[in-house]
SERO-4910 file (N, C-alpha, C, O; in steps of 0.05 Angstrom, whole numbers):
BEGIN
 pado doro    nc1    nc2    nc3   cac1   cac2   cac3    cc1    cc2    cc3    oc1    oc2    oc3
  Thr    A    101   -331     46    109   -312     66    102   -324     94     87   -343     97
  Val    A    114   -312    113    110   -320    141     82   -310    150     73   -289    141
  Ser    A     69   -325    167     43   -317    177     44   -290    190     64   -283    204
  Tyr    A     24   -274    186     21   -247    198     43   -229    189     51   -210    203
  Ser    A     53   -233    165     75   -216    154     67   -206    126     82   -210    107
  Ser    A     43   -195    123     33   -187     97     51   -165     84     50   -162     60
  Phe    A     66   -151    100     83   -130     89    104   -142     69    114   -127     53
  Gln    A    109   -168     71    127   -181     52    115   -183     24    130   -187      5
  Asn    A     89   -180     22     76   -182     -4     72   -154    -17     56   -152    -35
  Gly    A     85   -134     -7     80   -107    -16     81   -103    -46     63    -91    -57
  Met    A    102   -113    -59    104   -109    -88     82   -124   -103     70   -113   -122
  Ala    A     76   -148    -95     55   -163   -109     28   -150   -105     12   -148   -124
  Glu    A     23   -141    -81     -3   -127    -76     -5   -101    -91    -26    -94   -101
  Trp    A     17    -87    -94     18    -62   -109     12    -68   -138     -4    -53   -151
  Met    A     25    -88   -150     20    -95   -178     -9   -104   -182    -21    -96   -202
  His    A    -19   -119   -164    -47   -129   -166    -66   -105   -166    -85   -104   -182
  Arg    A    -62    -87   -148    -79    -63   -146    -77    -46   -171    -97    -35   -180
  Thr    A    -53    -43   -181    -49    -27   -205    -63    -39   -229    -76    -24   -244
  Val    A    -62    -65   -232    -76    -78   -255   -106    -75   -251   -120    -71   -271
  Gln    A   -116    -78   -227   -145    -74   -222   -154    -46   -228   -175    -42   -240
  Glu    A   -138    -26   -221   -145      2   -227   -145      6   -257   -163     20   -267
  Lys    A   -126     -5   -272   -126     -2   -301   -150    -15   -313   -162     -5   -332
  Ala    A   -158    -39   -303   -181    -53   -313   -206    -36   -308   -224    -34   -325
  Arg    A   -208    -24   -285   -231     -7   -278   -232     17   -298   -254     25   -306
  Val    A   -209     29   -304   -209     51   -323   -218     42   -351   -232     57   -365
  Leu    A   -211     18   -359   -220      7   -385   -250      4   -386   -262      8   -406
  Leu    A   -262     -5   -363   -291    -10   -363   -308     14   -356   -331     14   -363
  Met    A   -296     34   -344   -313     57   -335   -329     71   -357   -353     75   -353
  Pro    A   -316     78   -380   -332     92   -400   -352     75   -415   -368     85   -431
  Thr    A   -351     49   -410   -369     31   -424   -393     24   -406   -392     29   -382
  Glu    A   -412     12   -418   -435      2   -402   -436    -28   -404   -457    -40   -404
  Leu    A   -412    -40   -405   -411    -69   -407   -418    -82   -380   -412    -70   -359
  Pro    A   -430   -105   -380   -437   -119   -355   -412   -129   -341   -390   -130   -352
  Glu    A   -415   -135   -315   -392   -144   -299   -379   -170   -309   -357   -176   -301
  Gln    A   -392   -184   -326   -381   -209   -337   -356   -204   -353   -341   -223   -358
  Phe    A   -352   -179   -362   -328   -172   -377   -304   -164   -360   -283   -158   -370
  Trp    A   -308   -164   -334   -286   -157   -315   -261   -174   -320   -239   -162   -321
  Pro    A   -263   -200   -322   -239   -216   -326   -224   -209   -351   -199   -208   -352
  Glu    A   -238   -203   -373   -225   -195   -398   -211   -168   -395   -190   -164   -405
  Ala    A   -223   -150   -380   -211   -124   -375   -186   -127   -359   -166   -113   -364
  Val    A   -185   -145   -340   -162   -149   -323   -139   -161   -340   -116   -152   -338
  Val    A   -145   -180   -357   -125   -192   -374   -114   -171   -393    -90   -170   -397
  Thr    A   -132   -155   -405   -123   -134   -424   -106   -113   -409    -85   -105   -420
  Ala    A   -114   -105   -386    -98    -86   -370    -70    -97   -364    -50    -82   -365
  Asp    A    -69   -122   -357    -43   -135   -350    -25   -136   -375     -2   -129   -374
  Leu    A    -37   -144   -398    -21   -145   -423    -11   -117   -431     11   -114   -440
  Leu    A    -29    -97   -428    -21    -69   -434      3    -61   -416     21    -48   -426
  Ser    A      1    -67   -391     23    -60   -373     49    -73   -381     70    -60   -381
  Ile    A     48    -98   -389     73   -112   -397     84   -100   -423    108    -95   -425
  Val    A     66    -96   -443     75    -85   -468     87    -57   -465    108    -51   -476
  Leu    A     73    -40   -450     83    -13   -446    109    -12   -431    127      4   -436
  Tyr    A    112    -30   -412    138    -32   -397    160    -39   -416    182    -27   -415
  His    A    156    -59   -432    177    -68   -451    183    -47   -472    206    -44   -481
  Leu    A    162    -33   -481    167    -11   -500    184     11   -487    200     23   -501
  Ser    A    180     16   -462    196     37   -449    225     29   -446    242     47   -444
  Leu    A    231      4   -447    259     -5   -445    274     -2   -471    298     -1   -472
  Thr    A    259     -1   -494    272     -1   -520    280     27   -529    294     31   -548
  Phe    A    270     48   -515    276     75   -523    295     89   -505    302    112   -509
***
């Protein structure tokens, strides 16, 4: 993107924030240490992809 034009990243930033929020929801009810944060992010991202593709098939 062009310098000082962060608005061009809107969709990417929205997706990044959404995945982070889903990861936070996965970790909230647990008492797992922060070292599991990367795994929660990967899991949240995979869940988003799978659920999106499932919604296309019905």
